[in-house]
N, C-alpha and C positions, 0 to 999 in steps of 0.2 A: 384859541380857535383860529382857524385859517379859512380864507376864501379862495376857492379854486378859480383860476383864470381860464375861462372857456376859450379865449383866443390866445394869440402868442404873447409871450412876456415882453418886457422891455428889451431893447436891443442889447443892453449890457448883460442880460441874463441868458444863459444857455443851459437848458435842462436835457436830461436823457429823454428819449421818446416815450418811455413808459412811466416816467415820473411827472406828476403834475407840477404846475407852477403856482405858488401861493403867496398871499399877502396877509398881514394881520387884519383881523376883522375891523379894527378901529380905523384903518387907513382909508383915506378918500382919494389917494393918489394912485398912479399906475406903477409904482415901484414894487414890482413883484420879485420874488426870488424862488429858487428851486426848493421844492418841498422834500426835505430829507426824511430818512426813516424815523428820525426823532420827532418829526412834526406831523405824523399821522394823527389827525384829530377830526373834529366835526367840520364838514365842508358844506358850503352852500354855493350855488352857482353865481358867477360874477362875470360880467361882460367887460370888454376893453374900456368902455366908456364909464364904467363904475356903476351901472344900473344892475340891481339885483333882479333875478328872474326866477320863476318857479322851477323847481327841479322835477323833471319827468320821472315817472315810476321806473323806467328802464335805467336811467342814470342813477337813481337812488339805489337800486338793487346792485348795480355795478360797483358803485363806490363803497357800499356796505360790505360786499363780498371781498373787495380789495383790502379794506381795513382789517376785516376779520382774518383774512389769509396772512396779511403782513404781521398782525399781532401774534397769531399762532406761530408763525415762523420764527419770530424774534423772542417768543416767550415773554411778551410784555405784560401779560396778565399774571399777577402773582400777589402774594401778601407781603406786607412790610413787617420786618422784625425790628421793633423799636430799639433805639440805643439812647444812652443818657447824655451824649454830647453831639453837637452839630456835625462835626467832622465825621464821627463814627456813623451818624445817621445817614448822611448822603453817600457814604461808602457802602451802604446797604441797598441792594436793588429794591426798587419800587417805593423808597422812603423819601420823605421830605421833612423839613424842620420849620417850625413856626417860631419866629423871633419876636413876636408880639409880647411886650413886657407883662401885661396883665392877662395872659392867656390861661394860665393854670388856675384851677380851682383849689380851695383849701384841701390840704392833704395829698395833692397830686405831686408825684416826683417829676424831675426834669425829663425823664424818658417819655412822658405824656406829650411832649412837644414833637416827638418823632412819630410819623404815621404817613399814610397815603395822603395825597393832595386832597382828595375828596373828603376823607375823614377830618382833616384839619379845617377845611372850609366849613364842614358841617358843625364844627365846634366853635365857629366864630372867628377863625383866623383869616385875615384878608389876604388877597393875592400878593400885594406888595410886601407882605411880611413872611411869605413862604420861600424858603431856600430849597430849590429843587433844580439843580443844574440840568440842562437839557443836552443830551447827546446830539450831535449834529455833524454835518459835513459841509465843507466849503471847497468848491472847485477853484484851483489856482491856475491850472492850464488845461484847456479842453479843446484842442484843435480838432476840427473835423477830419475824418478819415479821407485820405487823398492818395490816389494811385500814382501821382506824379507824371501823368502822360503829357501834361502841358508844360513840363519843365519845373513844376513846383516841387517842394520838398515832399518826399514820400512819407505818409503817415498811415501806419497800419494798426496802431493801438490807441484807444481812446478811453478815458482821459489820460493825460500825461503827468499831472500832479494834483494832489488834493490834500486837504487837512481834515483830520478827524478829531472831534471832541467826544471822548468816551467817559462813561460812568462805569464804575467797578461792577462787573457782573452783568452789565446790560449790553447785549450784542447790537451791532450796527451793520447795516448792509449797504453796499453800493455796487453799481454795475460797471463791468469792464467789457468793452466791445473790441473785437479783432476782425480784420479782413485782410487776407493775403492779397498783396498788390501784384498785378501782372507786370512782368519785366523788371522785377527788383534785381539790382546788380548782384553778381556772384563772384567771389574769389575762391578758386580751387587750387589747393596745394597737393601735388602728387608726391607721396612719400613711399619710396621703393626699397625693398630688401635687395641688396647687391651681393648676398652670399652666393657661393659657387653654383648652388642648385637653381638659381634664378637666371642662368646664362641665356637660355632661349627666350625668356620673358623680356630681357633687356633689348634684344634685337627687335622685338615687335614694338616695344614702347618707343623706340627711336623714331618710328614713322607714324605714331598715333597722335601727336600733338594737335595737328590741324583737325583731325576727326573729333577729338574731345571738345575743342572749341566750337566746332560746327554743331555738335550735339547739344551743347549748352546754349548756343545762340538761338536755338528754336524756342528756348524758355525765356531768355532775356537778351537784350542787345549789348549789355555791358558785362563782359566776362574777362577775367584775367586768370592766368594759369602759371603755376610755379612748379619747381621740381627739387626734391631732396632725397637723399639716400642714407642708408645705415647698414652696418654689419654687426659689430659687437665691440665691447671694451677690449682694448689692446692689453690684455693681461691673461696669464694662465688662471684657470683652465679654459678660458673662452677662445683665446687666440694663441697659437704657438709663438713662443718668444725666441725660438732659434733664429739666428741672424738671417739665414737664407730664407726662412719662412716668413720673416717679417717683411722682406723685400718682395717675395713672390709666394703668397699663401696658397697658390693653386696646388691640388693634389698631384697634378702631372707637371713635370719640369718643362715639357715642351709647350705648355700653355702659359701665357703671361697673364697675371692678375695684379691689380693695383694693391698696395698695402692696405691692411684692414684699418677701419676707423669706426667710431661710435655713431656719429651723425655729421652730415655735411649738407649745407644749404647750397645746392648747385646753382639754382636759378631763382631769384626772388620773383614775386608775382608780376606778370607782364601780360599784355594783350598781343604780343608778337609771337605768332605760332612758329614762324621761321626761326626765331631765336631759341624757342623751346626745343625745336628739332635739332638745331646745331649744337646746343649745349648738352643735350642728352646723348647725342651721337658721340660725343667725346668721352663718355663714361665707359669704364671697363669694369668687369666683374671682379669680385674679391673673394675672400674665403675665411672661414673660422673652423674651430674644432668641434664645438658642441652644436646640437640642433637648435635650441632656443636662440633668439636674436635680441638685439638691443632696441626693439621697437618702442618700448616705453620711454627710453631716453630720447629717442628721436621725436616722438609725439610731444613730449614735454617741452623740448627746445623749440619745436615748430610753433607751439602755442604761446609761449611766454616771450619769444623774440619777435615782438610785434613790428618794430621798425625794420629789423633785418629781413624778415619775410615779406613785409610790405602789405600787411593786412589793412583793408579799408573797413569802415563802419557799415558793412553790408553783410549779406549772407556769406558765411565762411564755411567752406567744405574742406575737410582733410581726408584724402583718399590714401588708405594704408594698404599696401600690397605685400604679401609674403606667402611662402609655402610651408612655414613651420610656426611653432609657438613662440613664446616670448619669455624673457626674464622679468622677474618682478622683485619687489623689495625683499631684502634678505639674501638674495642670490649673490650679492656683491661680497658677502663675507667669505665666500670660497676663494676670493682673490685678496683677502685682507682689507676690503673696502667696507668700512663700517659707518661712515658719515651718511645720514639720510639725505635724500635729495632735497635741496633748498628751494626748488621751484623758481629759480632765477635764470636769466639768460647768460650763458657762458660761451657764446660764439666768438671765435677769434679767427679772422680771415675766413668766415663762413663755416668753420669747423668747431665741433664741441671738444675743446681741448682738456676739460677737467673731468672727463668721464671716469678716470681712474681715481678721482678724489671723492666722488659722491656715488652712493649706491643707486640702484634702479628705483624709480618712483613706485609707490604702492598704487593699487587700483583706485582706492578712495581719493588719494591725492591727485592722480591724473584726472579722474572724473570731475573733481572740483575745479581744477584749472581749465579744462575744456569747457565746462559749463559757464564759468565766470567770464571766459573770453568769447562766448557765443559761437563756438566751433562745433559744427556737425561732422560726425565721423562716419566714414564708409570703410568697412573692412572688406577688402577684396582678397580672399584667400582660397587656396586650393581645397579640394573636397576632404582630404584627410584632416585638415585643421579647422574645418567649419564648426564642429561641435564645441571646440575650445573657445573659439571667438564668439559663438552665439551665447555661451555662458558669460563671457566678458561683456558682451553687448547689453546683457540684462542689468549690469552694474553701472553702465555709462549712459547717461541720458542723451537723447538725440543721436543715437548710433544705430547702424544697420549693417547686416552681414550679407555679402553676396559671394557666390561660388565662382571662383576664377578658374578658367581652364589652365592646363599645365603650361601652355605657352603664352598665356595672357591675351589670347586673340579676341576674347569677348569683353575686354575691359571697358570699351566705350559704351556698349549696351548695358553693362553692369552699372556703370556710373550713372547713366541716364535713368535706369529703373530705380536705383537706390535713392537718387535725388527726389524722384517723384514720391517714393514711399516716405522719405523724411519730411518733405514739405506738405504732405497731406495729413500729417498728424501734428496737432498743436497741443503742447503742454504749457499750462500757465502755473507758475509757482512763485512763492515769495522767497526773498533773500534778505538776510540781515535783520529779521524780526527779533525784537528784544524778548528776553525770557519773561514769561507771564502773559504773552499775547497769543491768543488762539485764533487761527485763520482757517476757514473752510471755504470750499468752492462748490457752487451749483453750476454745472456746465449745461448750456442749452445749445445744442449743435445743429438745430434745424431738423425738419422732417420728423418732429416728435421725439427726437433722441435727447435724453437728458440723463445726467449723472448728478446725484444730489449728495451733499455732505462729504465730499472727498477732500483729502489733504492737499490735492492739487487739481487744477482744472485740466480736463482732457477731452479732446474731440478728435475723431478719426475720419478719414475719407473726406477731407475738406478740399474743395476745389478753389481755384483762383477766383477772386471777387466774391466769394461766399462769406457773408458776415455771420459771425457767431458771437454769443454773449456769455459772460460768466457773472453770476451773482456772488460777490465776495462778502462773507460774514466775518466781522472782526469783533472779538470780545477780549476783555482783560480780566485776569484773576488776581492781579496785584496792582497797587497804586504806583505808577511809574512817575518819577519826578522829572520835570522838565519836558522838553520835546524829544521824541524818538522818531527816527526815520527808518523805513525799510522799503524794499522795492518789489514790485510785482512785474514779472517779465515772461514773455513766451520763450521757451527754450529754443536756442539756435537763432534768435533774432536780437538785434542790438537795441531795439526800442524797449522802454520800460516805463512803468508807472511809479512815481515817487509818492509814497504815503507818509505824511507827517502825523504823528499821534500825540495828542495832549490829553492828559487825564483830568477829570473833574473830581478831585478828591478832597478839596478844602472849601469851607464855607466862606462866602464873601458878603457878610451881613451889612457892612458899612455903617455899623452903629457902635464902634468901639469908643467908649467915652469913660475916662477915669472919673471917679467921684461923682457918678451920676446920681441924680436925685432919687431915682427908683431904688438905688442901693443905699439910700440914706447918707450919701457922701462917704461911705465907708468901703467902697469897692468899685470895680470897673465893670461896666455893662458891655457884654459882647454876645451877640445873637440872642438877646433876650434873657441872658443868664448873668447873674451877678457873681463875679469872682472877688470874694471879700478880702480886704486887707488883713494883715496879720493882727490877731487879737479879736477879730469879729467873725460872726457866723450868722447863719439864717439865710432864708431865701432872699431877703432884702438887706442882709448884713445889719440887721437891726439889733443884734445881741452882741454883748462883749463876753468873750470866753473867760471863765474863771476856773482855773484848774485846781486840783488838790482840795476840793471841797470835802467835807465830812461825808463818808460813805462813798467817796469816789465819784460823785456826781458833778458834772460841769454845768453850770448854770448860765444865766444871762444877766444883763444889766437891769437897770430900772429899779434896783432896790429889792427885788424879789429874791427869795432864796431858791436854791436848786430844787428843793422839795416841792415848793409851790408850782414851779414850772413843770415839773414832772407830773404833778397831780392834774394839771390841765390837759395832759395827754392821755388820761384814763377816763373812760366813760363812767365807770363807777369805782368805788374804792377797792373793789375786788377784781377789777378788770386788769388784763395785761396791758403793759405799756404799748399804746398804739395798736391794740388788739394783736400784738405779736407780729404785725406785718409792716412795721415802719420804725423810724427813729424819731425821738423827741428832740427837736431843735428849737430853742427859744420859746418853749412852751407850746409849740405846734408840732403836730405829727407830719413827718415827711415820709410818705408811703414808699415801700419798696415794690418794684414791679410795675408794669404798664397797666395792669388790670385792677390794681388796688387803689382805692380812693376813699374819700370821706374824711370828716373831721378827726375821727379816731381810726382811720384806715379800716373801718368796719365793713366796707363794701368791696367785694372781690368779684369782678365781672368775668372771672374765668371759672367760677364754681357752679354755674347753671347746669341744668340737666342737658345731656347730649343725646342726639339721635343720629345714627350712622356715623358716629365719632365726630359729629359737628355740634358745636355749642348752639343750643336752641334749634337744632336740626338744620341750621343754615337758613331758617325762615323767621328769624327774629333777632333781637339783641338782648344781651344779658345786662340787667340793671340790678346791681346789688344782690346777686345770687338768684334772681328770678327772671324768667324769660318774658320779654314783651314781644308778643308775636305780631307778625305782619298780618294785614287783612287777609282773611281766607284761611288762616291757620289757627289752631288752638292746641291745648295740651300743655303739660308741664315742660316739655321740650319742644313745643311748637311742632310736634310730630304728626298732628292730626289735621289734614286738609279738610275744609268744610265741604268740598265737592264730593260727589258720589259717582264719579265717572268710572272708578275702578271696581265698583260694586255691581254694575249693570252687565248682565250676561248677554250672549247673542240674541236671546229672546226678549231683551229689554226689561226683564224683571230684576228687581233688586235681590241679589243673593238667591236667585231661583225660588224665592218664597220660602226658603229654608234657613234663614238667618237674618241678622241685622247688620246694617252698614255703620261701622264705627271707624273713624279716622280714615275714611275712604277705603276700608278693608272689610270684608265680610266676616262676621263672627257667626259661625254656623251652629245650628242646633245639634244636639247630641246625636251622633251617628252619621252626620253629614260632613263632607269635607270637599276641598277644591277651592279654587279662587272664587267661584260663584256658588259654592255649596251645591254643586250639581251632581255630586256623587254621594251614595249612601253606603256606608261600610256594612250595615246589617240589613240591607234592603233587597236581598236576592229574592225574586218572586218565587223561585222554586222552594226556598226555605220559608218564605212568608205564608204561602198558601198550601203547603203540603198537608197540614193537619185538616184543613177544610176539605180538600179533595179526598183524603183518606176517610174522613167521616162520611162523605156522600157515597163513596165507592163501596164501603163495607155494609151500608144499610140498603135494604131492599127498596125502601121508599126514600128516594133522594130528597124529597121535599119535607122530610121529617124536621120538625122544629128543633130537634136536639143538636143540629149542626149550626144553628144560627149564632150560637155563642162563639163558635170557632170561625165562622165565615163573615159575621157582621152583615154589611150591606153588599157583600160580594155576590154577583149573579153567577150561579153555577149551572152548567148544562152538560148532560151526558150525550155524546155523539158516537157514531160507529167507529170513527177513526179521527186522529188529530194530525194534520199535516204540519210541516215546518219544524222549528226548534222546539223540543219537548223537555218537560220536566217529568221525573219518574218517582213514583211512590208505591211500594208494595203491590205490584201487579197492575198499576194504572199509570197512564201517561196523561199529561195535561199541558195546556198553554194558557197564557194570560194576555189580556189586551185591555188597555185603558180606552174607554169610549164613553162619551157623554158624562164625564166626571164620575164614572163608575168603573169598577174592575170586573171584566167578564172572563169567566173561566170555562174552557171546554176540556172535558176529560173523556177517556175511553180506556178499555182494557188494553193492557200492554200486549203486543204480539209476542208469540213464543220466541224466545231468544236462546240460542245455543250458548252453552257455557264456553266461552272462548278459551278460558284457561285450561279446562279439561281437554278441549279439542287440541290445543297446542301441545300440551304435555303428552297426550296419547299419540299424536302424530309424530312427535319427536322420538318417543320410545320405539314405536313401530318402525320408523325409518332406520333407527340404529340397529334394531334386530335384523331387519331385512338386509341391510348393507353388510352386517356381519356374516349372515348366512351366505350371501353371494360371494364374499371374500373367501370363506371356507371352501365352498364348492369349487371356486376357481383354483384355489391352492391344491385341492385334491386332484383335480383334472391335470394340472400342470405336473404334479408329482408322479401321477400314473403315466403320463406321456414320457417323462424322463426315464422312469424305470423300464418301460417297454423299449425305448431306444437303446439303453445300455445292454439289455438282454439280447437284442438283435446283434449288437456289436460283438458280444461274447460268443454267440453261435457262429457268426461268420468267421471269427478268428480261430475257433476250434476246428472248423472244416479246413481251413487253410494250413493247419499245422501238419508237418511231415517229419517222421522220426527216422533217422538214418542209423543202421546198426553197424558200428565200427568198433574195433577193439582199441583200447587205450594202449599206445605203444609203451608206456611206462609200466603197464600191468605185468606182474609175474605170477604165473599159476603156482599154487602151492604143491601140486602133484608132480612128481618126477618119474618119468618112464625110462626104464633100463631094458635093453635088448640083449639077451644072451647070445653070444655069437656061435655058441656050440649047439644051440637049440635048433633042432631041425623041425620045421613045421610039419613036414610030412611024417 
């Protein structure tokens, strides 16, 4: 147990704001320490002077909710799965080991020493004999956050170093706080593509050095700027190897270009804007054959050549400008370059001389190098290349893409906007964590914004001097030997938290004693267990092994035969050896399993009845196959609570008067159902009273005693009409009402009702016939109109027809007329 310090801790102790400071209950001093996640326990109020005071209700509720929330988050509530050795036991979550020598009862196996702390104490194990290493945390370096405005060292991340003591499978939490400091120094390296298409851009960059410095000075007073350039590897098919083209790679002979190169460090980082302008003004454009450039080579050398570039341990920004895409790993094979990039600095006189020896870096390699050197990357590229670089930016942490105008006239504004975007997003991630260690982050970004259970911490839209926190959860799935270190750092910043992890996987019982008296001088005592010398056996090494006995039985010393020893492990002559649940060692049963015990292993505490798949319903304990229920429960599986709260309906009656309350559940009478027996399956009033109404309705004298057998004590009255919901029976309608503990029935003759089925069928048939007739009439009318119109067309055409009588010129008449010249007509 721990005592919560209401006031501040001792000067040597520094706790996080939301973590209490605690002391052991037994202490009377003021030496308090930070209460880690492993130390969440029972708290009582404690003042600085050591006087205990009463805990107010509000404080009690607050502390209780904190403990519950913490336990739920860490999964500290669980069941122990016992093991047979101390080391295996403490490597199991929620388990502890009892090293008390006389802890076990007859017949109990060594696995009974393994259990929860509460269970072991309940069975008589004292606290000093319980091996249960506690996971915990120790702060090694925890300097407060400081913006450095008074000349002090800037501290943006807290803590800086800590040590974790972990148990296998048990998570541990600690808090990391980050706050962006105003005026944090910046190193900016401008990396420019000098291929021929960037000619107009170079002319503008020559005059922008002072403007870039001025823009960044508005963010911080300490700014340095450098300049580097790149083209491509001097080899086919990237650059023409014709002698004249090597000297002047420009496409136009009248234009002078400097020879191509892969990367050149033109100006290391400096705060002299005039020097930047002078050195950049001396640069000339170059040229190459293909469109992609050697940008990856240039970024790699700019990142790894720390001394040559002049990087400080501050915010590092690399501005990459180009108007085209990039070569990546594998492209070097086109020129016969097959060695992969080695990630080392190869600058000679400021120039990358071994570009034709090593292939271009891969995206993953470049990303890892930039991240490990805390370099934030700004891609300033033209609109046609923006999609390619945005896809690349997704793979490189702390990088952003900005659209560059064709002449780079907006580069200053682009750098300013990109820096604000980069610095407003904080990513916290681990580096170098050993295999088997699982790390998750809960990000608390302020304003109610939180991201839980992420693989890395992430907060966006963070302003200067805004403090954010990350709750880091570390757990291990493997026992790591020795100390292991890993780092937690915000991307793009040089500060980091060093975490040292030590696993608690081995018992330290401090009772290793050879030839201990508990072991009868025949074995070594360790953690309450005897490791017998060769030739001895038994829990206390009290027996001598004698092999090859008749029947294959190994016995013990003392002059007794093996058969006698085995007989003592049987309850009766016909019983199985140790009831089939254990081994006979030295004439005593050693039971197998945690739940098996007894002189003859005849008690199995796992065979009790279950309810809801829980032994004894979770409301009792299993004692030798029978449930011993907690107060308030009964039944073979402790499944029956004595309370009757679940049997009382809304009206306060038990089971609505139609059943009995058993095991806090209603057992309804036949025909009734529901949680409170409030529903009757065969109790429809229309069905129950229809024969009574039928009897009264068919008799002229409704008071005839012949209906009493059907109606019983039901009061029946005939009325002219029955309003409301009605029941119907052979020409009568009736309604029922319970009043004064009696059923009142009113009935009347049923009004004439039209047979709706006949009406619907008749209406449907009539409608079909009527519609059919209408369609036939309409069709005949349309047909008649069509015939009349065609006839009128025929008459009109006949009147307009004119026949012309002309003879066919091809026609020859069959009659020939001959005239006699001598014939005289007169």
